[in-house]
N, C-alpha and C positions, 0 to 999 in steps of 0.2 A: 435429748439423750441419744447417744449413738447405739444402734442396735448391732448385736453380734450376729454373724452369719456362718452357716456350715454348708458347704457344697457336698452333696451326697451322690456317689456314683456306684451303683451295683454292677459288678462285672463277673463274667465267667470266661476267662481267656481275654480276647480283645486287646492283645498287647500293643500293637501299633495304633489302633483306634484310641485306646486309653491314653497313650503318650500324647497324641495330638489334642485330646480333650484337656489334659492337664496343662499343656503348653498354653492353650487359650485361657485357662483359668489364671495362669501365672501372669498374663498380660492385662488383667483387670485394672482399670483406673482406680477403683475402690477395691482393694484386695479383700477377699473373703477371710473371715477370721480363722477358719480351719477347713481342710479338705479331707473328707472321709471316703475312702474307697473300700467297698465291701466285697471281699472275695466270696462269690457264691458257688464256687466249684465244690463238689462233694468232698474232695480230699484237702481243700484249703491249702493248696501248694504255691500260691502266689508269693513271690519274693518281696521283701520290704521295698518301699519306694521313698526316696528322700523327700522330706517336706510334706509327707502325706501320712495320715493315720490309717493304718490298714486293719480292718476288722474282718471277721469271718462269720458266715451264716450257715455253712454246712449244706449248701445245695438245695435250699428250701424254696428257691424262686426269687425273682427280683423284688417283689413287694415285701416278702419276709426280710430280705436283705436290707431294704430301706428302713424297715422297723428297727432292725438291729442298730443301724446308724443313728436313728433318732433317739434311741434309748441310751446311746453312748455319748451324747453331747448335751451341753447346757445352752447352746446358741439360741438366740431369740427367734431367728428365722432359718428355716430349712430350705435350702436351694437344691431342688431335685433336678438332676439331668442324667444323661446316660453317656456311654462311651462314644456314641456317634454325635453328641452335641458339641457344637463349637461356639461357645459364648463370645460375643463381640466385646470389646474393651469396656463399654459402658453398661454391660448387662447387670452385674451384681449391684452396682450403685443405684441404677434405676429401679430395680425390683425391691431392694431393701428400703428405698425411700417411700415406697407405697405404704409400708407398715407404720409410718409416722402417724397415719390416721388409725386410731384404735379400733375402728370398726372393720378394717380390712383384715381378712383372715387368709385370703388366697390372692396370688398375683402371678402374672406371666406376661410375655410379650409376643409380638409376631415372630414367627419362625419361617425361615426360607430353606426349603429342601434343595440341596445342590444337585448337580448332574454328574456326568462322567461318561467315559467311552462305551460302557456296557449298555445293552438294551434295558436291563433292569434299572440301572441308575437313571437313564433318560426317562423311563416310565415313571419312576418315583418323583422325578423333578416335575413331570407333567401333572401328576396327581396332586402334589402339594398337600399332603394329608394333614399337615400341622398348622394350616392357616387358622387364624382366630375365627374366621367366619364359620368354619366347620364345628367349632365348639361353643361359640358364643352367639353368633348371628343366626344360626340355623341348627340348633341341637335337636336331637330326637326327643329329649325330655328336658332336663335342667341344664344350665351351662356348666361347663367344667373345663379343665386344662390338662394337657397330656404331661406325663412325668419326664419327657425330654426337656421340659422347660416349665417347671412348676415351683413356685415359692409358697411356703405355708408357714403361718405363725406357729411356733412350736407349741404354745399353750393350747391352741385349737386342735392341733394334731394329737396332743396327749388326751384331751377331753374325749375325743371320738375314738380313742384307742387305735389310732393309726390306720394303716392299710389292712384291708381284708386279705386273707391268705389265698389269693387266686392267681392264676397264671397270667391272665390278661383282663383288663377292665377295672383294675383296682384304682386307677386315677379318678375315673368318674365316680366310683363308689365313695372314695374319700371326700371328694369335693362336695358331693351331695349330702353326706353326713355333716360336714362342716356348715354348709349353707342352710341346713335344716334348723340350726340353732338360731335363736332370736338375735337380731342385731349384727349378724355376720354377713360380710359381703365379699365379692370378688372384684379385683381391679385389674384391668388389662391395659398394658402399655402398647398402643397401636403403632409401634415402630419395630422394625426388624432388628432385634438385639441378639438373635440366635440363628446360626446356620446349623444345618443337620446333614451329616454325611450319609448318603443312601447305601443300601445293599447293592452289591454288584452281581448277585446271583438271582436269576429268574425264579429258581425253585424256592430260595429263601423268601423272596418277595411274596410269592403265592402262599407259602406256608404262614407267613406273618398275617396276611389278610384272611386266611382260613381261621386262624386263632381269633382274630378280631370278630369274625362272624359268630363264632361259638360264644365268645365272651359277651357280645352284644345281646344275644338271646338270654343268657344267664342274668345279665344285668337288668334287662327289662323285667324278667320274672321276679327278681329280687325286689324291685321297686314298683311292682305293679299296684300294690295296695296304696302307694303314695300317688298314683296317677300315671305311671309310666305306661305308654301303649305297648302292647305285645302283638304286632301284626302277624298274620298267618304267613308262614314261609312259602316261597315259590314251590310248586309241585315238582316232584322228581322228573317227570317227563319234560317239563319246560327247561329245567336246569340241564338235563341231558342233551336236549336239542341245541341249547345255546353252546354247550361245551363242544359238541360235534361241529357246529358252525365255526367256532373259533379255530378248531383244528384245521378245517378246510381252508380258512382264510390265511392261517399262519403258513401252511404249506405253499399256498400261492404266493404269499409275500416273500418267502424264502427263495422260491424259484426266480422271482422277479428282482431279488435283492433290494427289496423296498424297505429300507431301514426305518423310515418314518412310519410306515404302515405297521411294522413289527412292534415299534415302541407303543403305538396307540393300541394295538391288539393286546399287548401285555398289560397296559394300564386298564383296559376293559376286562381282561381276564382276572386281574387282581380283585375287581369288584365281584366278578362271578365267583371267585374262590371264597370271598366273604359270604356270598349268598349260599354257597354249599355248606360252609361252616354253620351258618344260622339254621339251615334246613336240618342238618344232622343233629344239632343241639336240640332243636325242637322235637325231633323224633325220639331222641334219648329221654328227654324230659317227659314226653307223653307215655313212655313205657315204664318209667320209674314208679 
């Protein structure tokens, strides 16, 4: 039996990024059954797009937007991606094929983060945050897949009531809820079937990693009773010292016009930004 598929893309703006994502979806060897774009802007002002079902979620965040899309389709398999995702032609067919096995509830493939002329894009390419190894080979708790490239059997998504209404980290939470059910498993296609277009702004990259740090702490606490470790955050003095050191090294690299050094510094600073997010989330949690 052929399974139906729905590609789900939450957006808030991202006009040109979304256009390139939709173009990649249109080039699939096995076309998706339907494409759902969820306008998550507060005013819901996005104009209709030919060949796309446009839904609106009222600015409640990307995970709430994905829930709106899931509620609005009867497709057997939900193919989650984002505006920066660039699925290769064999992506939809390979992922939907995973669900022929009735025990498979989640699937994804290897993702390659591209580069670009900006230091932020080059740092993201060096990080390769979306590698399967980060989520399956060496996860901090249970395996999961990121929503830039995550396929979920619709029935399983419905049983666990979809994504939690969080700003970041909802992908891990969803996967763990699904995998906590008896007889459900995750299948990974160890082939690059998805490219991802990185941010070009250093500030946006650091802010993204800061959010990851905050969400990682919240996720660990939420799953602590199930066995998730909640390590102590780095002390403020150590974070401050590392931040100062990065600033000094960045100034030196700028003076020397050391592009490669600046790329590595930004990649290191992204991790430091995540550590700051984790530290501040832990402090807020202890005060609550």
